[in-house]
ZAZA-959723 format. One record per residue: x, y, z of N, C-alpha, C in turn. Coordinates in steps of 0.001 Angstrom, whole numbers, plus 500000, padded with zeros to 6 digits. Atoms other than C-alpha are relative to their C-alpha. Example, Ala and Ser with C-alpha at 12.3 -4.5 7.8 and 13.67 -1.06 7.14 Angstrom:
BEGIN
500890498810500000512300495500507800500900501200500000;499180498810499940513670498940507140499230501090500730;
END
This chain:
BEGIN
499376501287500159478579480682501122501309499989500793;498771500159499237481284479563503501500914499026499295;499014500903500586484486477927502361501197499942500933;498802500186499190487676476685503937501220500144499108;498750499857500747491144477707502785501154499599500906;498815500344499246494579476564503845501022501112499852;498964498976500006497161479161504833501089499602500986;498895500275499086500539479023506536499775500719501325;500129499363498689500903479952510194500444501460499948;499535498611500134502844483089509210498910500875499389;501080499261500641499972484165506977498856500237500980;501043499855498988497516483577509799500358501110500981;499578498945499076499550485784512119499863501375499357;500168498737500718499638488530509484498533500381499892;501428499752500133495912488190508952499386500454501329;500473499565498682495289488509512688500377501456500258;499564498615499828497335491729512732499167500954499150;500822499169500884495408493104509756498597500149500579;501340499955499407492115492225511423499961500978501167;499951499104498846493149494040514598500241501453499579;499671498638500443494619497070512780498857500676499255;501110499426500753491532497539510620498698499984500803;501186500087499133489126496997513534498879499212499337;500967500857500688487413494240511583499458498955500955;500637501005499153484985491817513169500376498578499591;499664501340500481486157488889511033501165500079499023;498926500061500990488943487740508763499460500403498628;500620499676501278486566488067505816499902501517499823;500107498542500063485933491720506613501372500647499831;498637499464500103489672492383507022500547499824498586;499528500260501363490487490763503675499305500935499023;500743499110500889487739492751501946500510501432500092;499501498638499832489031496035503402501345500190499308;498668499898500601492600495361502282499919499942498479;500114500151501445491614494232498796499353501238499379;500672498820500541489230497138498223500896501230500057;499082498870499883491819499612499449501060499934498897;498965500128501033494415498230497020499432500237498600;500617499794501300491952498391494110499654501465499747;500424498610500132491039502032494769501160500984499940;498861499094500098494533503460494336499826500907498799;500125499033501081494480506616492297501341500156499295;498800499793500790496957507325489563500701501278500440;499208498811499688499767509776490269500358500759498721;499719499359501279499805510797486589499680501484500090;500200498560499999500230514548486292500218500680501330;499826499449498656501084515051489960500993501161500012;498971498966500007504154517144489194499666501164499068;500388498920500892502369519290486652500856500024498747;499254499875501243504084520619483551501333500676500226;498683499441499719507357521548485169501042499303499140;498932500666500754510510520913483148500760499018500894;499292501047499264512500517844484154501158500566500816;498860499407499297515522519952485108499531500710501280;500534499307498830513381522005487487499569499040501091;500433501002499029511990518894489165501207499365500684;498838500700499462515392517251489603500949500932500747;499109499033499364517153520432490726499787499997501521;500077499952498543517915520298494443499639498696500674;500325501281499373517037516651495000501204499382500697;498797500547499388520631515754495785500829501144500550;499101499027499409522947517621498046501329499944499245;498729499979500736526190518715496360501067499179500710;499021500789499234528115516943499138499842498503499733;500230501420500287526570513594498097500634499558498698;499477500334501319528065513749494634501460499600500084;498621500475500037531311511996493777500853500940499210;
END
């Protein structure tokens, strides 16, 4: 089923860039690729393991950055 939608010129330019960057044959294919990619994001839960908070935060800031 084909349908017509209205979008701003800026959105059209972005969509053209997405189509080119994803090597899609159509706008429909480009939109599907972007939407499916955003839906398939995996959770980062547990990425840092069971390290203590102090161990994770240690060394993130340089001592010279502190006031």
